[in-house]
BAKOL-268116 format. One record per atom (N, C-alpha, C): residue in one letter; x, y, z. Coordinates in steps of 0.001 Angstrom, whole numbers, plus 500000, padded with zeros to 6 digits. Layout:
N
AXYZ...
***
This chain:
475
X452507707095452094X451156707120451530X450389705840451863X451096704695451753X450460703423452045X449986703377453485X450847703846454416X450447703816455818X449198704651456051X449110705787455346X447935706627455496X446687705904455005X446829705217453841X445689704479453294X445255703388454248X446229702628454755X445904701518455643X445268702011456922X445863703029457549X445321703509458816X443946704119458626X443764704829457516X442468705452457263X441379704410457125X441655703350456371X440608702365456139X440483701362457274X441547701157458058X441382700366459268X440470701107460234X440645702438460325X439759703235461154X438343703168460625X438217703247459307X436904703178458680X436216701870459006X436941700766458880X436358699464459186X435999699378460653X436873699900461524X436619699836462948X435400700617463367X435055701657462615X433948702520463012X432656702212462287X432689701305461320X431507701156460469X430900699778460579X430037699579461552X429249698360461659X428104698492460672X428055697592459716X427218697845458553X425960696998458582X424856697536458054X423620696789457873X423364696588456404X422850695448456082X422655695124454670X421244694620454464X420625695044453382X419290694560453090X419171694237451621X418374693221451290X418285692816449897X416862692555449505X416548692853448248X415246692534447684X415441691990446304X416390691109446155X416837690677444840X416199689358444455X415790689236443185X415269687977442688X416416687031442403X416189685747442688X417189684740442347X416477683454441986X417197682555441369X416627681271441010X416472680421442247X415297679879442461X415067679071443639X415867677791443560X416366677349444714X417123676111444775X416227674941444420X416752673993443670X415963672830443265X415579671961444448X416313672122445566X416021671289446725X414855671835447531X414334673034447164X413263673651447919X411973673578447116X410870673367447810X409568673457447182X408903674737447644X407940675179446893X407275676439447218X406549676327448543X406807677289449430X406186677268450744X404905678088450723X403807677524451177X402583678277451289X402711679249452450X401942680364452413X402045681344453478X401804680769454868X401033679719454972X400725679162456279X401776678173456756X402779677884455928X403800676899456279X405079677598456688X405571677281457862X406820677875458338X408002677123457751X408861677768456981X410019677070456422X410986676665457527X411774675639457251X412788675245458218X413933676246458198X414723676270459265X415894677130459303X416853676779458169X416962675484457883X417879675056456828X417437675606455469X416109675592455217X415605676096453946X415836677588453822X415575678318454901X415783679763454875X417248680087454657X418111679384455359X419534679683455226X420057679351453831X419534678260453258X419937677912451894X419571679016450915X418397679627451110X417993680710450229X418826681955450459X419129682252451712X419966683413452005X421311683297451302X421829682074451238X423163681859450678X423206681997449161X422035682032448509X422029682033447046X421658683387446443X421507684406447276X421033685691446758X422173686615446370X421925687412445334X422930688322444810X423122689519445736X424342690018445741X424648691229446491X425142692291445522X425221693511445967X425666694582445096X426465695616445865X426765696724445170X427497697831445786X426513698785446440X426841699233447629X426014700235448290X426793701543448361X426104702640448076X426744703950448029X426821704561449424X427867705314449666X428009706027450931X427098707258450911X426119707253451792X425221708398451933X425386709041453306X426609708973453847X426888709568455146X426981708566456277X426791707257455970X426860706254457022X428288705801457321X429236706143456424X430634705776456615X431519707004456527X432796706776456705X433800707805456492X433659708342455070X433780709665454917X433539710300453627X434542709904452555X435664709298452951X436670708908451965X436263707682451159X435248706961451608X434749705799450871X433488706179450116X433400705813448842X432227706118448037X431264704942447930X431804703722447842X430978702518447735X431615701408448566X430790700426448915X431297699254449620X430527698023449168X431191696869449190X430540695606448849X431246694469449572X430499693405449887X431107692264450556X431802691351449564X432834690688450027X433479689630449261X433624688413450143X434040687330449559X434214686099450319X435280686271451395X436199687191451172X437336687395452060X437066688476453094X436107689363452865X435878690506453728X435106691572452979X435583692810453061X434863693933452462X435767694694451511X435217695123450383X435935695990449454X435316697380449484X436183698379449621X435771699778449592X436312700421448314X435555701349447761X436029702150446629X436226703574447127X437479704040447065X437799705379447545X437424706422446498X437491707690446906X437118708779446011X437975708807444744X439250708398444878X440137708412443711X440046707129442892X439105706243443251X438922705003442513X439791703864442990X440647704108443962X441474703044444514X440598702021445229X440940700743445098X440213699681445783X440928699345447079X440180699252448153X440743698884449450X439993697660449942X440710696548450084X440120695284450508X440479695034451968X439464694870452800X439678694572454210X439359693104454441X440382692288454550X440200690861454825X440060690668456324X439125689825456721X438847689604458140X438895688122458446X439535687784459544X439567686413460035X439450686477461539X438269686076462052X438021686221463474X438006687692463849X438834688065464803X438911689459465242X440070690198464595X440790689528463712X441925690154463045X441529690637461660X442213691658461193X441950692158459848X443264692529459178X443213692571457849X444381692928457049X443889693737455853X444563694828455560X444123695710454489X445120695697453347X444631695473452142X445436695636450934X444690696580450006X445406697248449149X444769698166448209X445292697901446805X444489698261445816X444866698141444411X444775699518443765X445859699923443124X445952701247442506X446259701093441024X445683701968440215X445805701904438763X447048702704438334X448116702026437983X449400702671437675X449314703414436349X449705704693436369X449697705548435176X448315705662434545X447302705400435326X445939705558434835X445204706607435650X444107707095435142X443319708120435822X441859707726435818X441283707668437015X439872707337437145X439038708530436676X438158708287435732X437362709364435157X436091709639435951X435529708606436530X434268708744437256X434128707579438214X433334707723439233X432981706621440128X431467706675440293X430746705809439582X429289705877439627X428679704479439571X427566704331440273X426851703069440269X426053702886438994X425980701630438524X425213701303437331X424367700064437577X423214699997436927X422256698894437041X421790698748438487X420923699667438896X420383699612440259X419607698317440466X419841697681441620X419195696422441966X417940696677442797X417042695696442884X415897695836443791X416317695886445265X417547695475445531X418090695476446884X418021696864447508X417610696949448766X417667698183449536X418434697924450827X419095698965451320X419946698832452491X419474699773453590X419423699270454823X419109700103455979X420184699925457030X420512700994457736X421519700987458788X420916701562460060X420747700741461081X420347701204462397X421435700771463363X422536701467463367X423711701065464123X424143702219465013X424365701911466294X424728702950467246X423511703709467729X423702704555468731X422562705246469338X422413706684468877X423021707035467750X422869708363467174X421960708269465949X420656708642466089X419719708496464962X420135709273463717X420935710325463878X421340711106462711X422238710316461776X422827709223462273X423698708384461456X422970707162460894X421701706991461227X420932705880460692X420490706214459266X420457705226458412X420042705408457027X419099704265456638X418134704554455797X417215703502455337X416953703647453844X416602702512453229X416224702453451809X417296702990450873X418552702707451171X419621703134450278X419685702196449068X419943702736447881X419999701885446686X421294701089446618X421274700001445880X422477699221445599X422593699019444092X423803698719443658X424088698649442227X424878697377441905X424602696842440720X425340695665440272X426780696027439906X426964697188439314X428294697617438878X428620698994439433X429916699249439581X430429700606439744X431413700837438609X431170701881437822X432039702201436688X433090703221437109X434348702955436703X435446703893436946X435839704629435676X435101704383434611X435376705065433355X436596704516432635X437094705274431679X438245704870430875X439523705274431611X440084704331432364X441246704635433200X442507704797432357X442720703899431425X443805704023430443X443159704259429073X443894704808428168X443356705081426847X442808703798426215X441511703785425951X440886702626425332X440548701504426293X440741701708427607X440479700649428589X439549701185429683X438329700684429680X437344701050430704X437328699973431783X437113700383433030X437089699443434152X435747699539434868X435145698376435072X433939698293435901X434169697276437010X433517697486438125X433629696602439281X432267695985439551X432258694672439750X431001693958439971X431064693201441289X430008693313442079X429909692552443327X428973691381443093X429531690182443068X428723688990442850X428495688303444190X428089687029444152X427666686371445381X428730686362446475X429942685931446148X430978685867447178X432288686484446712X432228687264445658X433460687775445083X433296689215444645X434435689865444413X434467691180443784X435243691029442480X434609691385441371X435223691218440062X435656692564439491X436788692547438820X437229693689438017X437036693309436551X436322694125435831X436071693880434413X436785694948433601X437715694524432761X438473695435431907X437911695332430478X437368696430429975X436808696482428624X437819697192427718X438408696448426802X439487696968425956X438953697202424557X439010698433424115X438488698787422790X439377698221421681X438820698030420485X439637697532419367X440863698411419146X442026697776419028X443268698495418790X443961698988420043X443292698990421193X443932699431422439X444898698363422930X445896698785423692X446964697892424138X446676697367425542X446413696045425719X446129695502427046X447295695653428033X448514695774427524X449669695886428423X449696697220429174X448825698168428763X448719699413429510X448135699182430906X447409698089431039X446785697789432329X447873697338433304X448152698145434290X449108697802435344X448470698153436682X448405697179437570X447774697366438877X448821697139439959X448901698083440883X449850697973441994X449104697541443251X449627696530443934X449015695997445148X449853696436446346X449267697234447216X449947697671448437X449389696921449639X450245696695450622X449811696048451853X450034694554451878X450416693960450743X450661692519450700X452091692203451126X452286691039451702X453641690585452021X454389690175450770X453632689812449749X454250689427448486X453218688932447496X453597688904446222X452768688357445162X453517687221444495X452808686177444119X453438685098443368X452403684440442469X452888683824441388X452015683110440467X451930681649440871X450728681115440918X450561679693441211X450689678889439931X450821677577440075X450940676709438909X449655676680438093X448536677128438724X447258677159438024X446974678505437374X447961679403437418X447788680687436759X447121681754437596X447036681541438914X446454682531439810X447560683428440369X447177684605440837X448089685429441620X447764685213443085X448740684794443850X448574684608445288X449055685878445983X448142686491446745X448456687697447510X448668687267448953X449875687359449421X450198686888450763X449909687980451790X449146687624452829X448824688552453906X449157687913455246X449036688688456304X449298688165457636X448233687229458142X447090687135457442X446004686251457856X445938684979457034X446643684944455943X446547683845454999X446623684418453596X446320683614452621X446456684032451231X445121684444450634X445129685567449954X444063685912449024X444544685517447636X443622685377446714X444074685042445374X443237685761444337X443893686126443271X443220686583442072X443092685368441161X441862684957440903X441650683755440106X442266683919438719X442572682788438107X443097682824436749X442144683625435875X442624684646435173X441706685504434417X441099684775433230X439939685208432865X439328684743431624X439146685967430729X439119685755429437X438931686855428489X438124686345427306X437393687260426698X436588686866425552X436319688073424657X435894687752423456X435388688734422502X434031688262422013X433215689182421589X431888688810421103X431767689107419613X431213688119418909X430990688280417472X429738687519417086X428833688209416425X427563687611415985X426808686984417155X426861687646418306X426128687170419471X426774686021420214X427993685647419825X428677684531420474X429930685017421188X430227684393422335X431455684699423062X432589683828422544X433658684473422147X434820683753421641X435940683849422680X436407682735423231X437455682788424257X438763683343423702X439468684071424569X440756684672424222X441782684198425249X442983683870424780X444037683443425701X444539684644426501X444579684494427823X445036685576428688X445712684978429915X446722685658430416X447421685221431625X447965686445432350X448308686247433630X448897687329434400X450378687486434071X450845688689434261X452272688989434169X452642689807435402X453569689276436226X454019690014437405X455104691016437008X454986692216437556X455952693287437278X456538693736438614X457793693432438844X458395693781440124X457779692995441264X457824693573442467X457371692861443661X455872692968443907X455254694044443397X453859694257443800X452959694794442687X453292694503441438X452447694931440332X452135693759439420X450964693847438777X450624692818437795X449960693459436586X450055692730435468X449418693138434235X448893691879433552X448521691988432285X447975690851431547X448718690670430225X448833689429429819X449333689099428489X448207688434427705X447870688999426536X446764688506425719X447319687986424404X446806686823423963X447270686229422699X446080685803421855X446295685808420549X445327685286419577X443976685982419668X443999687299419834X442764688070419846X442571688754418499X441322688936418120X440996689651416890X441130691150417169X442063691841416517X442292693263416820X441127694166416434X440187693639415673X439047694460415249X437879694398416234X438023693570417266X436933693392418228X437367693826419628X436433694290420459X436755694590421859X437106693302422606X437858693453423687X438222692329424568X437723692656425969X437223691624426659X436853691760428070X437731690812428879X438397691341429913X439210690526430820X438555690567432189X438449689384432827X437685689282434075X438447688457435111X439225689099435992X439789688386437143X438903688575438379X438942687624439307X438094687655440500X438972687571441733X438687688424442725X439398688376444001X438672687421444931X439405686434445452X438824685431446336X439753685214447521X439320684351448442X440206683985449543X440418682490449551X441501682075450161X441768680645450309X441682680223451761X441405681168452673X441436680813454090X440101680967454794X439124681593454167X437807681718454771X436836680829454024X435943680164454762X434986679322454075X433881678871454984X432716678594454405X431610678108455184X430944679216455968X429959678820456757X429194679783457543X429001679258458962X430045678680459524X429933678064460835X429639679056461943X429988680311461725X429790681317462751X428576682199462496X427678681750461644X426453682479461370X425269681601461730X424221682201462260X423092681370462660X421783682113462521X420771681392462053X419398681868462117X418810681335463409X418377682236464289X417908681851465615X416392681887465739X415710682591464850X414265682743465003X413604682924463649X412386682421463530X411579682557462324X410163682952462728X409579683873461992X408186684247462208X407522684487460863X406219684211460785X405452684410459563X404423685509459807X404366686484458899X403315687477458977X402024686831458487X401025686654459357X399820685910458960X398992686632457900X399204687922457736X398443688684456741X399053688575455349X400372688719455268X401057688727453976X401720687400453624X401947686540454618X402679685297454386X404173685484454298X404664686718454462X406096686975454380X406825686340455563X408045685912455297X408854685191456279X409907686144456848X409999686191458162X411015686994458843X411963686056459569X413240686295459423X414232685508460140X415164686459460870X415717685984461969X416641686811462761X417709685916463345X418852686496463669X419933685728464255X421162686571464459X422305685952464251X423586686636464438X424542686205463348X425452687088462996X426472686759462012X427833687193462512X428809686327462262X430197686598462625X431106686554461398X430751685755460399X431599685588459222X431346686685458213X432399687054457506X432257688092456492X431619687568455216X431431686257455092X430791685725453890X429306685476454088X428742685958455191X427303685799455368X426580686556454260X425573685943453654X424918686579452505X424387687958452834X424694688900451954X424151690244451999X424580691051453218X425824690892453605X426403691776454594X427615692448453978X427921693651454397X429141694305453967X429956694618455201X430812693688455641X431635693908456826X430878693706458106X429872692801458111X429104692584459331X429957692158460499X431023691350460241X431943690977461311X433109691943461252X433255692758462294X434284693796462258X435629693234462708X436666693828462199X438001693427462597X438475694264463761X439654694815463642X440267695593464707X439386696751465119X439063696816466394X438301697931466928X436806697780466784X436323696690466204X434897696515465985X434285695497466910X432973695282466742X432273694280467522X432561692891467008X432248691882467832X432549690509467442X431369689804466801X430253690464466682X429099689861466033X427941690822466033X427005690618465120X425902691561464959X424591690813464796X423522691392465346X422190690858465111X421725691265463721X420861690446463126X420254690812461849X418800690372461839X418006691047461039X416632690650460754X416454690740459251X415846689732458647X415611689733457212X414164689362456931X413619689951455883X412232689724455470X412241689139454065X411621687959453887X411602687266452605X410177687079452127X410026686925450806X408700686633450282X408317685202450655X407020684841450557X406575683540451062X407259682324450451X407654682395449168X408292681219448571X409820681260448674X410338682216449450X411769682278449787X412660682493448567X412154683183447557X412978683463446387X413567684870446405X413126685724447333X413644687091447408X413763687545448851X414860688221449145X414927688987450386X414353690361450065X413261690699450697X412589691956450407X413251693119451131X413743692857452310X414409693898453092X415103693230454267X416243693750454666X416862693274455895X417604694414456545X417939694231457798X418661695266458515X419466694650459639X420532695307460002X421310694927461172X420897695779462359X420982695204463543X420752695912464795X421975695684465654X422626696742466092X423794696495466925X424546697741467293X425366697591468308X426273698638468730X427702698229468468X428581698628469346X430011698436469100X430543697105469612X429705696323470323X430139695018470801X429188693942470282X429182692790470912X428432691655470371X426933691821470583X426181691512469529X424718691577469565X424168690349468853X423096689779469389X422505688567468806X420991688638468944X420275688405467862X418818688298467896X418448686843468125X417542686599469067X417193685229469438X415718684895469266X414854685902469118X413418685629469050X412722686715468242X411615686340467599X410828687245466757X409345687083467059X408609688181466967X407149688136467028X406611689255466148X405455689020465535X404838690003464646X403439690316465147X403129691588465264X401767692005465579X400979692048464274X400038691132464071X399355691066462774X398466692266462496X398089693003463541X397238694174463342X398028695348462778X399246695537463289X400062696678462855X401164696274461885X401520694994461884X402642694524461075X403991694775461722X404005695445462883X405274695734463548X405999694439463911X407311694486463775X408155693322464041X408903693559465353X408744692639466289X409416692729467585X410550691715467625X411715692191468012X412914691361468050X413449691370469474X413730690192469997X414385690077471302X415757689468471085X416692689840471935X418039689300471805X418905689719472962X420199689646472738X421165689919473787X422253690825473246X422774691688474103X423781692638473658X424786692939474753X426030693120474344X427081693620475222X427370695094474939X426653695661473976X426961697015473504X426399698084474441X427209699067474814X426693700192475592X425995701230474730X426083701079473410X425519702063472489X424513701432471539X423737700464472031X422714699842471196X421773700936470691X421367700891469395X420547701973468847X419214702104469574X418806703336469826X417610703566470625X416826704738470066X415630704916470631X414829706099470387X414518706737471736X414161708002471724X413856708692472970X412707708020473698X412848707857474991X411760707334475795X411767705837475987X412904705201475735X412904703747475887X412754703344477341X412267702120477556X411904701659478892X413101701586479821X414235701103479327X415475701023480116X416583701584479251X417146702693479657X418036703442478793X419479703028478785X419880702138479683X421296701796479780X421494700300479946X422633699837479460X423076698484479758X423526698478481213X422868697687482031X423136697731483469X424322696895483902X424953696223482960X426149695472483309X426247694158482570X427396693931481919X427613692666481229X426649692474480083X426141691256479954X425205690929478887X423799691311479322X423133692149478563X421738692509478800X420878692001477661X419621691719477978X418651691469476927X418303692786476249X417819692708475011X417250693877474353X415946693487473697X415077694466473512X413849694297472745X413777695465471774X413517695180470499X413436696226469482X412147696067468689X411634697187468232X410390697211467433X410690697925466121X410445697231465002X410648697803463676X409333697796462912X409242698657461903X408047698593461061X408102697341460193X406995697016459562X406902695737458847X407862695632457680X408256696762457093X409182696734455961X410640696727456401X410891696821457691X412237696834458281X413040698059457854X412363699123457498X413056700339457094X413147701371458213X412419701148459317X412465702075460439X412599701325461753X413514701775462571X413615701296463945X412720702196464785X411567701678465215X410575702495465908X410936702703467373X411495701682468010X411868701797469411X412712700591469795X413536700755470797X414271699628471364X414537699923472832X414884698896473569X415175699080474982X416067697950475488X416903698267476446X417592697223477196X416605696594478168X416939695401478620X416130694718479628X417069693845480449X417374694275481690X418274693467482492X418741694167483748X419368693394484616X419922693915485847X421427694069485743X422116693958486875X423552694249486924X424421693045486589X423795691885486315X424565690704485955X424135690223484573X424223688934484351X423998688328483046X422508688118482807X421988688630481662X420564688491481330X420427688115479861X419588687120479574X419371686673478200X417888686628477887X417492687195476747X416137687049476222X416137685905475224X415205684976475390X415177683788474543X413841683562473850X412814684329474242X411491684143473641X410721685445473732X409770685639472793X408971686859472768X407598686540472186X406567687228472676X405208687064472173X404478688386472324X403464688592471452X402667689821471472X401223689475471789X400644690199472758X399230690045473073X398423690782472017X397616690050471247X396917690647470117X395804691589470551X395350691439471796X394277692301472291X394814693624472819X395849693550473659X396379694756474304X397600695327473596X398288694503472799X399540694916472179X400738694786473085X400518694387474349X401633694220475278X402594693153474762X403863693331475081X404921692445474615X405471691667475804X405540690357475673X406044689486476728X407382688887476294X408356688968477175X409699688471476888X410102687509477998X410744686391477611X411187685401478594X412623685001478316X413291684535479356X414678684118479207X415260683663480529X416530683989480751X417140683648482040X418009684800482520X418234684850483824X418973685957484417X419770685505485633X420919686124485813X421716685969487027X421596687196487926X420803688176487511X420704689444488222X419729689362489400X420161689821490547X419273689913491707X418433691189491667X418755692097490753X418037693363490644X417356693501489285X416839692390488761X416145692441487480X414991693421487592X414765694268486575X413799695369486716X412355694912486867X411628695626487735X410181695519487905X409716694146488380X410506693497489231X410048692219489774X409199692391491025X409282693552491658X408456693796492847X406979693676492481X406256692870493256X404844692650492966X404600691546491968X405679690954491441X405523689866490492X405165688563491179X404888687547490373X404506686252490932X405598685693491828X406832685929491488X407975685530492315X408972686681492242X409055687445493296X409775688709493247X411222688618493699X411612687492494304X412965687366494845X413711686259494100X414929686560493706X415755685603492982X416388684602493925X416557683363493421X417239682339494203X418684682224493745X419339681108494051X420741680887493686X420832680501492207X421924680931491590X422176680537490211X421311681296489227X421060680664488088X420278681293487035X418797681038487249X418002682082487113X416553681971487181X415945682300485831X414828681680485544X414036682126484412X413360683434484771X412999684209483744X412222685417483984X411184685575482893X410132686323483226X409146686761482247X408896688237482505X408933689041481441X408672690469481551X407551690873480605X406802691886481044X405714692425480218X405995693904479969X406032694296478690X406272695682478305X405078696194477501X404907697505477482X403845698044476632X404254697954475172X403294698148474290X403530697931472860X404592698863472296X404740700054472851X405715701018472361X407109700817472929X407252699863473853X408535699562474515X409071700757475302X408151701575475794X408572702721476607X408427702455478102X407776701328478462X407620700998479878X407719699494480089X408416699110481162X408381697729481648X407251697681482668X406171696960482354X404988696969483200X405121696027484391X405750694876484161X405903693907485258X406899692834484842X407650692329485813X408537691179485602X408363690213486755X408784688982486538X408805688003487611X409908686992487369X410487686511488460X411389685366488382X410564684091488336X411127683039487778X410574681677487825X411742680755488103X411726680072489256X412936679321489591X412654678170490532X413613677235490517X413659676168491495X415000676208492187X415535675069492530X416791675037493287X418022674914492391X417815674725491076X418946674575490171X418963675666489120X419468675309487933X419567676247486812X418226676282486092X417684677474485889X416371677614485272X416443678633484140X415755678345483045X415654679303481956X414360679067481199X413785680132480667X412567680053479862X412957680099478397X412539679103477624X412924678989476221X411802679332475260X410562679421475761X409428679699474880X408339680406475672X407498681130474937X406370681807475566X405246681923474563X404020681795475017X402869681964474132X401733682583474923X400801683175474220X399661683855474860X398377683247474335X397496682860475226X396208682299474828X395240683446474523X394652683401473341X393689684424472946X392314683759472873X391446684185473759X390111683594473847X389209684247472816X388597683432471962X387747683949470897X386254683742471170X385919683139472325X384523682818472621X383785683960473247
***
């Protein structure tokens, strides 16, 4: 049975490149001051805000394997809730993954339902099959599993970097009924600090020392609680000095001891909508602890990184919407531009994916070899992928800058290329490539259905274009 669970969810993780979006209010960091709409925040300020926002559970609406009902990110990786209420934790480290599951011994899950819907919304534009894309999916602060043991209700909470199990014990109910079996671990042991160490092939996960309390007259009264190991792979709780006439809440948290920081995540581009003052950021994420992702960095069988775009309010206190863009291999967003007339958001980046999400009629329908540039167009709310296209020849191509002509709507993209067959260079200012890397500039129509013209820009050495702008004459 365990092998079936592990293989099923490893397959699930391998096939599910996830997009995450948030619109959650949070307390602004004291180190940040309110940004006026005309002021572009620094990358550091934006990233600090991204790191402080709440995440929640997202329901499966057909974007994943049907055996999973909900998913949420944790500091260690991703937690899935199966139809039977079993928890499946996919820990990720680099390109490796490890799956452990938690099962409720002698208990029965009564229901699996989301509670306390958050302002957060989720969109998925992953792969080139539009029927699998989803937008504006709700998220929840809690998932309730009902009364699993007599007098013991279980709720699951997805907080900033952790997944919490909350056990609500009714007056007179026996806490020792709570028994959880951990499958997939190499072993369980108690630390000197009262934690449970879950040993895996990637490192140790840990269940933090539990806390427990009772409430009386509006006050929380602490209750003594500790773990009790049962056999090789089960744990329970020991509770002391509790008032039997009051309910008890026990709260352990699943964390990791081997993943930390955000060294493999980057914000590569920032743009401001001049009409609304909203801030758009784009980049790439590799770590599973990147704010508001659920398994963005895939383990076995998945891609090694994903592009993201996020939309924040002007004072950076809320992510209003975000989405991932990517296929089955590495994808990175490097540049952003906004058409102030339509609000459409244009994203340029690079992809190794042969299945980058597309719409019918794109300008270049295939990855022509190796790393190709991509250009994507989304609506202003980031809930619809309007169009995307590859841009590149048979060798290495990178998009590093993008701009929109406000008069014609044409989109200009610049970067560097090793391709001698870069598209539409015939008739350009410089139509023949030289040795090594050349800079390029391409012009596409506003709908990204045609590449209108490209040109090389080069000298005798390594050349690349890092920025582009368009002069708009108002006289």
